[in-house]
GUDODO-737047 format. One record per atom (N, C-alpha, C, O, CB): residue number from 1; atom name; x, z, y. Coordinates in steps of 0.02 Angstrom, whole numbers. Glycine has a CB too. Example, Ala and Ser with C-alpha at 12.3 -4.5 7.8 and 13.67 -1.06 7.14 Angstrom:
BEGIN
+-----+----+--------+--------+--------+
:   i : at :   east :     up :  north :
+-----+----+--------+--------+--------+
:   1 :  N :    660 :    390 :   -284 :
:   1 : CA :    615 :    390 :   -225 :
:   1 :  C :    660 :    390 :   -165 :
:   1 :  O :    712 :    423 :   -166 :
:   1 : CB :    565 :    452 :   -224 :
:   2 :  N :    642 :    354 :   -112 :
:   2 : CA :    684 :    357 :    -53 :
:   2 :  C :    645 :    394 :      2 :
:   2 :  O :    670 :    402 :     57 :
:   2 : CB :    704 :    286 :    -30 :
+-----+----+--------+--------+--------+
# end
This chain:
BEGIN
+-----+----+--------+--------+--------+
:   i : at :   east :     up :  north :
+-----+----+--------+--------+--------+
:   1 :  N :     42 :      1 :    -60 :
:   1 : CA :      1 :     -1 :      0 :
:   1 :  C :     46 :      1 :     63 :
:   1 :  O :     92 :     41 :     69 :
:   1 : CB :    -50 :     59 :      0 :
:   2 :  N :     30 :    -44 :    109 :
:   2 : CA :     73 :    -48 :    169 :
:   2 :  C :     71 :     20 :    209 :
:   2 :  O :     20 :     55 :    212 :
:   2 : CB :     50 :   -108 :    216 :
:   3 :  N :    127 :     35 :    238 :
:   3 : CA :    134 :    101 :    273 :
:   3 :  C :    121 :     94 :    347 :
:   3 :  O :    102 :    144 :    378 :
:   3 : CB :    204 :    130 :    263 :
:   4 :  N :    129 :     37 :    377 :
:   4 : CA :    118 :     31 :    450 :
:   4 :  C :     93 :    -40 :    465 :
:   4 :  O :     91 :    -84 :    422 :
:   4 : CB :    185 :     46 :    491 :
:   5 :  N :     74 :    -49 :    529 :
:   5 : CA :     46 :   -111 :    549 :
:   5 :  C :     92 :   -172 :    539 :
:   5 :  O :     69 :   -225 :    519 :
:   5 : CB :     27 :   -106 :    620 :
:   6 :  N :    156 :   -162 :    552 :
:   6 : CA :    204 :   -218 :    542 :
:   6 :  C :    206 :   -240 :    468 :
:   6 :  O :    205 :   -299 :    453 :
:   6 : CB :    275 :   -196 :    564 :
:   7 :  N :    209 :   -191 :    425 :
:   7 : CA :    209 :   -207 :    353 :
:   7 :  C :    145 :   -239 :    331 :
:   7 :  O :    146 :   -286 :    291 :
:   7 : CB :    221 :   -144 :    312 :
:   8 :  N :     89 :   -214 :    354 :
:   8 : CA :     25 :   -242 :    337 :
:   8 :  C :     21 :   -316 :    361 :
:   8 :  O :     -1 :   -361 :    325 :
:   8 : CB :    -32 :   -199 :    369 :
:   9 :  N :     43 :   -328 :    423 :
:   9 : CA :     45 :   -393 :    452 :
:   9 :  C :     88 :   -440 :    410 :
:   9 :  O :     66 :   -495 :    393 :
:   9 : CB :     71 :   -390 :    523 :
:  10 :  N :    148 :   -420 :    393 :
:  10 : CA :    191 :   -462 :    353 :
:  10 :  C :    160 :   -478 :    286 :
:  10 :  O :    168 :   -534 :    261 :
:  10 : CB :    258 :   -429 :    342 :
:  11 :  N :    124 :   -431 :    256 :
:  11 : CA :     91 :   -442 :    192 :
:  11 :  C :     33 :   -490 :    201 :
:  11 :  O :     23 :   -534 :    159 :
:  11 : CB :     66 :   -376 :    162 :
:  12 :  N :     -5 :   -482 :    255 :
:  12 : CA :    -60 :   -527 :    268 :
:  12 :  C :    -35 :   -598 :    279 :
:  12 :  O :    -68 :   -646 :    257 :
:  12 : CB :   -100 :   -503 :    329 :
:  13 :  N :     21 :   -607 :    311 :
:  13 : CA :     48 :   -673 :    329 :
:  13 :  C :     73 :   -709 :    264 :
:  13 :  O :     83 :   -770 :    264 :
:  13 : CB :    109 :   -663 :    382 :
:  14 :  N :     81 :   -672 :    210 :
:  14 : CA :    101 :   -703 :    146 :
:  14 :  C :     41 :   -732 :    107 :
:  14 :  O :     49 :   -767 :     57 :
:  14 : CB :    137 :   -650 :    102 :
:  15 :  N :    -19 :   -717 :    130 :
:  15 : CA :    -78 :   -742 :     99 :
:  15 :  C :    -83 :   -817 :    110 :
:  15 :  O :    -55 :   -843 :    159 :
:  15 : CB :   -141 :   -705 :    125 :
:  16 :  N :   -117 :   -853 :     66 :
:  16 : CA :   -130 :   -923 :     78 :
:  16 :  C :   -174 :   -929 :    139 :
:  16 :  O :   -213 :   -884 :    154 :
:  16 : CB :   -163 :   -955 :     17 :
:  17 :  N :   -169 :   -986 :    176 :
:  17 : CA :   -208 :   -998 :    238 :
:  17 :  C :   -282 :   -982 :    231 :
:  17 :  O :   -312 :   -950 :    275 :
:  17 : CB :   -200 :  -1070 :    260 :
:  18 :  N :   -313 :  -1004 :    175 :
:  18 : CA :   -384 :   -992 :    168 :
:  18 :  C :   -400 :   -918 :    166 :
:  18 :  O :   -449 :   -897 :    196 :
:  18 : CB :   -410 :  -1026 :    106 :
:  19 :  N :   -359 :   -879 :    132 :
:  19 : CA :   -371 :   -808 :    127 :
:  19 :  C :   -358 :   -774 :    195 :
:  19 :  O :   -393 :   -726 :    212 :
:  19 : CB :   -327 :   -777 :     73 :
:  20 :  N :   -309 :   -798 :    234 :
:  20 : CA :   -297 :   -771 :    299 :
:  20 :  C :   -358 :   -783 :    345 :
:  20 :  O :   -373 :   -740 :    386 :
:  20 : CB :   -234 :   -801 :    329 :
:  21 :  N :   -391 :   -839 :    338 :
:  21 : CA :   -450 :   -853 :    378 :
:  21 :  C :   -506 :   -803 :    360 :
:  21 :  O :   -541 :   -778 :    404 :
:  21 : CB :   -475 :   -927 :    366 :
:  22 :  N :   -513 :   -790 :    296 :
:  22 : CA :   -565 :   -744 :    275 :
:  22 :  C :   -550 :   -674 :    301 :
:  22 :  O :   -595 :   -639 :    324 :
:  22 : CB :   -571 :   -745 :    198 :
:  23 :  N :   -487 :   -653 :    296 :
:  23 : CA :   -466 :   -589 :    324 :
:  23 :  C :   -476 :   -584 :    398 :
:  23 :  O :   -502 :   -533 :    422 :
:  23 : CB :   -394 :   -578 :    308 :
:  24 :  N :   -456 :   -635 :    436 :
:  24 : CA :   -463 :   -636 :    509 :
:  24 :  C :   -540 :   -628 :    526 :
:  24 :  O :   -561 :   -587 :    566 :
:  24 : CB :   -431 :   -704 :    540 :
:  25 :  N :   -579 :   -670 :    492 :
:  25 : CA :   -652 :   -667 :    508 :
:  25 :  C :   -680 :   -598 :    492 :
:  25 :  O :   -720 :   -572 :    530 :
:  25 : CB :   -691 :   -721 :    468 :
:  26 :  N :   -659 :   -568 :    436 :
:  26 : CA :   -683 :   -501 :    417 :
:  26 :  C :   -662 :   -450 :    470 :
:  26 :  O :   -702 :   -407 :    489 :
:  26 : CB :   -656 :   -480 :    348 :
:  27 :  N :   -602 :   -454 :    494 :
:  27 : CA :   -577 :   -410 :    546 :
:  27 :  C :   -614 :   -418 :    613 :
:  27 :  O :   -632 :   -369 :    645 :
:  27 : CB :   -503 :   -422 :    555 :
:  28 :  N :   -626 :   -480 :    633 :
:  28 : CA :   -660 :   -495 :    695 :
:  28 :  C :   -730 :   -470 :    694 :
:  28 :  O :   -756 :   -449 :    745 :
:  28 : CB :   -659 :   -568 :    708 :
:  29 :  N :   -762 :   -472 :    635 :
:  29 : CA :   -834 :   -447 :    630 :
:  29 :  C :   -836 :   -371 :    640 :
:  29 :  O :   -890 :   -345 :    655 :
:  29 : CB :   -865 :   -465 :    559 :
:  30 :  N :   -782 :   -335 :    633 :
:  30 : CA :   -781 :   -261 :    639 :
:  30 :  C :   -770 :   -240 :    713 :
:  30 :  O :   -774 :   -180 :    729 :
:  30 : CB :   -724 :   -231 :    593 :
:  31 :  N :   -756 :   -288 :    759 :
:  31 : CA :   -742 :   -272 :    828 :
:  31 :  C :   -807 :   -263 :    866 :
:  31 :  O :   -850 :   -308 :    866 :
:  31 : CB :   -698 :   -326 :    861 :
:  32 :  N :   -814 :   -206 :    897 :
:  32 : CA :   -876 :   -193 :    935 :
:  32 :  C :   -874 :   -230 :   1003 :
:  32 :  O :   -823 :   -257 :   1023 :
:  32 : CB :   -885 :   -116 :    946 :
:  33 :  N :   -931 :   -230 :   1036 :
:  33 : CA :   -937 :   -269 :   1099 :
:  33 :  C :   -885 :   -249 :   1151 :
:  33 :  O :   -858 :   -293 :   1185 :
:  33 : CB :  -1007 :   -261 :   1129 :
:  34 :  N :   -871 :   -185 :   1158 :
:  34 : CA :   -823 :   -164 :   1208 :
:  34 :  C :   -754 :   -194 :   1193 :
:  34 :  O :   -722 :   -220 :   1239 :
:  34 : CB :   -819 :    -88 :   1211 :
:  35 :  N :   -731 :   -190 :   1132 :
:  35 : CA :   -667 :   -217 :   1116 :
:  35 :  C :   -667 :   -294 :   1114 :
:  35 :  O :   -615 :   -325 :   1126 :
:  35 : CB :   -645 :   -190 :   1051 :
:  36 :  N :   -724 :   -324 :   1100 :
:  36 : CA :   -732 :   -396 :   1099 :
:  36 :  C :   -715 :   -424 :   1168 :
:  36 :  O :   -682 :   -475 :   1176 :
:  36 : CB :   -803 :   -414 :   1077 :
:  37 :  N :   -742 :   -389 :   1219 :
:  37 : CA :   -727 :   -410 :   1289 :
:  37 :  C :   -653 :   -407 :   1302 :
:  37 :  O :   -626 :   -451 :   1336 :
:  37 : CB :   -766 :   -365 :   1341 :
:  38 :  N :   -618 :   -357 :   1278 :
:  38 : CA :   -546 :   -353 :   1287 :
:  38 :  C :   -508 :   -412 :   1257 :
:  38 :  O :   -461 :   -438 :   1287 :
:  38 : CB :   -520 :   -289 :   1258 :
:  39 :  N :   -532 :   -434 :   1195 :
:  39 : CA :   -503 :   -490 :   1163 :
:  39 :  C :   -518 :   -552 :   1205 :
:  39 :  O :   -474 :   -594 :   1213 :
:  39 : CB :   -529 :   -497 :   1092 :
:  40 :  N :   -579 :   -560 :   1232 :
:  40 : CA :   -595 :   -620 :   1272 :
:  40 :  C :   -555 :   -620 :   1335 :
:  40 :  O :   -532 :   -673 :   1356 :
:  40 : CB :   -669 :   -623 :   1289 :
:  41 :  N :   -544 :   -560 :   1368 :
:  41 : CA :   -503 :   -555 :   1428 :
:  41 :  C :   -433 :   -576 :   1414 :
:  41 :  O :   -403 :   -613 :   1453 :
:  41 : CB :   -503 :   -486 :   1455 :
:  42 :  N :   -406 :   -554 :   1356 :
:  42 : CA :   -336 :   -570 :   1338 :
:  42 :  C :   -329 :   -645 :   1326 :
:  42 :  O :   -279 :   -674 :   1346 :
:  42 : CB :   -314 :   -531 :   1275 :
:  43 :  N :   -377 :   -676 :   1293 :
:  43 : CA :   -376 :   -749 :   1281 :
:  43 :  C :   -377 :   -785 :   1349 :
:  43 :  O :   -337 :   -830 :   1361 :
:  43 : CB :   -437 :   -771 :   1237 :
:  44 :  N :   -424 :   -765 :   1392 :
:  44 : CA :   -431 :   -798 :   1457 :
:  44 :  C :   -366 :   -789 :   1500 :
:  44 :  O :   -346 :   -835 :   1535 :
:  44 : CB :   -493 :   -769 :   1495 :
:  45 :  N :   -334 :   -731 :   1496 :
:  45 : CA :   -274 :   -721 :   1532 :
:  45 :  C :   -220 :   -772 :   1503 :
:  45 :  O :   -185 :   -804 :   1542 :
:  45 : CB :   -250 :   -645 :   1527 :
:  46 :  N :   -214 :   -780 :   1439 :
:  46 : CA :   -167 :   -825 :   1411 :
:  46 :  C :   -183 :   -897 :   1429 :
:  46 :  O :   -138 :   -937 :   1443 :
:  46 : CB :   -164 :   -816 :   1336 :
:  47 :  N :   -247 :   -915 :   1429 :
:  47 : CA :   -264 :   -983 :   1447 :
:  47 :  C :   -248 :   -997 :   1520 :
:  47 :  O :   -225 :  -1052 :   1537 :
:  47 : CB :   -338 :   -997 :   1434 :
:  48 :  N :   -259 :   -951 :   1561 :
:  48 : CA :   -245 :   -959 :   1633 :
:  48 :  C :   -169 :   -965 :   1644 :
:  48 :  O :   -146 :  -1005 :   1685 :
:  48 : CB :   -274 :   -898 :   1674 :
:  49 :  N :   -131 :   -926 :   1607 :
:  49 : CA :    -57 :   -929 :   1613 :
:  49 :  C :    -32 :   -999 :   1591 :
:  49 :  O :     11 :  -1029 :   1623 :
:  49 : CB :    -22 :   -873 :   1568 :
:  50 :  N :    -62 :  -1024 :   1535 :
:  50 : CA :    -39 :  -1089 :   1511 :
:  50 :  C :    -57 :  -1145 :   1559 :
:  50 :  O :    -18 :  -1191 :   1571 :
:  50 : CB :    -69 :  -1103 :   1442 :
:  51 :  N :   -119 :  -1139 :   1587 :
:  51 : CA :   -141 :  -1189 :   1636 :
:  51 :  C :    -94 :  -1188 :   1697 :
:  51 :  O :    -74 :  -1241 :   1722 :
:  51 : CB :   -215 :  -1175 :   1658 :
:  52 :  N :    -76 :  -1130 :   1720 :
:  52 : CA :    -32 :  -1127 :   1776 :
:  52 :  C :     36 :  -1158 :   1761 :
:  52 :  O :     64 :  -1193 :   1803 :
:  52 : CB :    -24 :  -1057 :   1796 :
:  53 :  N :     62 :  -1142 :   1699 :
:  53 : CA :    124 :  -1172 :   1682 :
:  53 :  C :    120 :  -1249 :   1680 :
:  53 :  O :    168 :  -1283 :   1699 :
:  53 : CB :    146 :  -1145 :   1616 :
:  54 :  N :     65 :  -1276 :   1658 :
:  54 : CA :     55 :  -1348 :   1655 :
:  54 :  C :     50 :  -1375 :   1726 :
:  54 :  O :     79 :  -1427 :   1741 :
:  54 : CB :     -9 :  -1365 :   1614 :
:  55 :  N :     15 :  -1341 :   1771 :
:  55 : CA :      8 :  -1366 :   1840 :
:  55 :  C :     76 :  -1365 :   1876 :
:  55 :  O :     90 :  -1408 :   1918 :
:  55 : CB :    -44 :  -1324 :   1879 :
:  56 :  N :    117 :  -1314 :   1860 :
:  56 : CA :    182 :  -1308 :   1892 :
:  56 :  C :    235 :  -1352 :   1862 :
:  56 :  O :    292 :  -1354 :   1886 :
:  56 : CB :    206 :  -1239 :   1889 :
:  57 :  N :    215 :  -1390 :   1809 :
:  57 : CA :    262 :  -1431 :   1776 :
:  57 :  C :    313 :  -1399 :   1727 :
:  57 :  O :    362 :  -1430 :   1707 :
:  57 : CB :    296 :  -1466 :   1827 :
:  58 :  N :    299 :  -1338 :   1710 :
:  58 : CA :    344 :  -1302 :   1664 :
:  58 :  C :    331 :  -1327 :   1591 :
:  58 :  O :    375 :  -1319 :   1549 :
:  58 : CB :    331 :  -1224 :   1670 :
:  59 :  N :    276 :  -1356 :   1576 :
:  59 : CA :    261 :  -1385 :   1512 :
:  59 :  C :    227 :  -1452 :   1524 :
:  59 :  O :    198 :  -1465 :   1576 :
:  59 : CB :    218 :  -1338 :   1469 :
:  60 :  N :    232 :  -1494 :   1472 :
:  60 : CA :    204 :  -1560 :   1478 :
:  60 :  C :    145 :  -1563 :   1426 :
:  60 :  O :    149 :  -1536 :   1371 :
:  60 : CB :    259 :  -1617 :   1466 :
:  61 :  N :     94 :  -1597 :   1447 :
:  61 : CA :     36 :  -1608 :   1401 :
:  61 :  C :     52 :  -1669 :   1355 :
:  61 :  O :     95 :  -1710 :   1368 :
:  61 : CB :    -31 :  -1621 :   1443 :
:  62 :  N :     14 :  -1672 :   1301 :
:  62 : CA :     14 :  -1730 :   1258 :
:  62 :  C :    -58 :  -1753 :   1245 :
:  62 :  O :   -105 :  -1712 :   1247 :
:  62 : CB :     52 :  -1715 :   1190 :
:  63 :  N :    -67 :  -1817 :   1231 :
:  63 : CA :   -133 :  -1841 :   1217 :
:  63 :  C :   -164 :  -1805 :   1157 :
:  63 :  O :   -128 :  -1786 :   1110 :
:  63 : CB :   -130 :  -1915 :   1206 :
:  64 :  N :   -229 :  -1796 :   1158 :
:  64 : CA :   -264 :  -1757 :   1104 :
:  64 :  C :   -254 :  -1791 :   1036 :
:  64 :  O :   -250 :  -1757 :    985 :
:  64 : CB :   -341 :  -1751 :   1120 :
:  65 :  N :   -250 :  -1858 :   1035 :
:  65 : CA :   -240 :  -1893 :    970 :
:  65 :  C :   -173 :  -1873 :    941 :
:  65 :  O :   -167 :  -1864 :    880 :
:  65 : CB :   -243 :  -1972 :    980 :
:  66 :  N :   -124 :  -1865 :    984 :
:  66 : CA :    -56 :  -1844 :    957 :
:  66 :  C :    -60 :  -1773 :    936 :
:  66 :  O :    -30 :  -1757 :    884 :
:  66 : CB :      0 :  -1852 :   1010 :
:  67 :  N :    -93 :  -1729 :    970 :
:  67 : CA :    -96 :  -1660 :    953 :
:  67 :  C :   -132 :  -1652 :    883 :
:  67 :  O :   -109 :  -1616 :    839 :
:  67 : CB :   -134 :  -1620 :   1010 :
:  68 :  N :   -188 :  -1687 :    877 :
:  68 : CA :   -223 :  -1685 :    812 :
:  68 :  C :   -182 :  -1714 :    755 :
:  68 :  O :   -185 :  -1689 :    699 :
:  68 : CB :   -289 :  -1723 :    817 :
:  69 :  N :   -144 :  -1766 :    769 :
:  69 : CA :   -102 :  -1798 :    716 :
:  69 :  C :    -52 :  -1748 :    696 :
:  69 :  O :    -40 :  -1740 :    636 :
:  69 : CB :    -67 :  -1866 :    740 :
:  70 :  N :    -20 :  -1712 :    742 :
:  70 : CA :     30 :  -1660 :    723 :
:  70 :  C :      0 :  -1604 :    685 :
:  70 :  O :     31 :  -1579 :    638 :
:  70 : CB :     64 :  -1632 :    785 :
:  71 :  N :    -60 :  -1581 :    702 :
:  71 : CA :    -93 :  -1527 :    665 :
:  71 :  C :   -109 :  -1551 :    595 :
:  71 :  O :    -96 :  -1515 :    547 :
:  71 : CB :   -158 :  -1503 :    701 :
:  72 :  N :   -136 :  -1609 :    588 :
:  72 : CA :   -150 :  -1636 :    521 :
:  72 :  C :    -87 :  -1638 :    478 :
:  72 :  O :    -89 :  -1621 :    419 :
:  72 : CB :   -180 :  -1707 :    526 :
:  73 :  N :    -32 :  -1659 :    508 :
:  73 : CA :     32 :  -1663 :    470 :
:  73 :  C :     55 :  -1596 :    449 :
:  73 :  O :     77 :  -1586 :    393 :
:  73 : CB :     86 :  -1697 :    512 :
:  74 :  N :     50 :  -1550 :    494 :
:  74 : CA :     71 :  -1479 :    477 :
:  74 :  C :     27 :  -1447 :    422 :
:  74 :  O :     52 :  -1412 :    378 :
:  74 : CB :     68 :  -1433 :    541 :
:  75 :  N :    -39 :  -1461 :    425 :
:  75 : CA :    -84 :  -1436 :    373 :
:  75 :  C :    -71 :  -1470 :    306 :
:  75 :  O :    -74 :  -1439 :    253 :
:  75 : CB :   -156 :  -1448 :    393 :
:  76 :  N :    -56 :  -1534 :    309 :
:  76 : CA :    -39 :  -1572 :    249 :
:  76 :  C :     23 :  -1547 :    215 :
:  76 :  O :     26 :  -1544 :    154 :
:  76 : CB :    -31 :  -1645 :    265 :
:  77 :  N :     74 :  -1528 :    254 :
:  77 : CA :    136 :  -1505 :    229 :
:  77 :  C :    132 :  -1433 :    200 :
:  77 :  O :    175 :  -1413 :    161 :
:  77 : CB :    187 :  -1509 :    284 :
:  78 :  N :     84 :  -1397 :    219 :
:  78 : CA :     73 :  -1326 :    195 :
:  78 :  C :     40 :  -1325 :    124 :
:  78 :  O :     45 :  -1276 :     87 :
:  78 : CB :     26 :  -1285 :    246 :
:  79 :  N :      8 :  -1380 :    108 :
:  79 : CA :    -29 :  -1382 :     43 :
:  79 :  C :     20 :  -1390 :    -16 :
:  79 :  O :     -2 :  -1392 :    -74 :
:  79 : CB :    -80 :  -1440 :     42 :
+-----+----+--------+--------+--------+
# end
């Protein structure tokens, strides 16, 4: 049995992708409304930071078709 969060996380990351999705969904369903807002705020803060980086030219965008192609390739290589 894992002894701490780091160990638990490492163990969870060794699960196959499909099982990680089930685990993530199960955990998310246990988050109450108060904490759910904190998650949403954290996601929004990250999205705003990334948008700002893009606008300032710190990162470059790529066409959606290219992004989806890369994702499909990565998923194919995991199988």
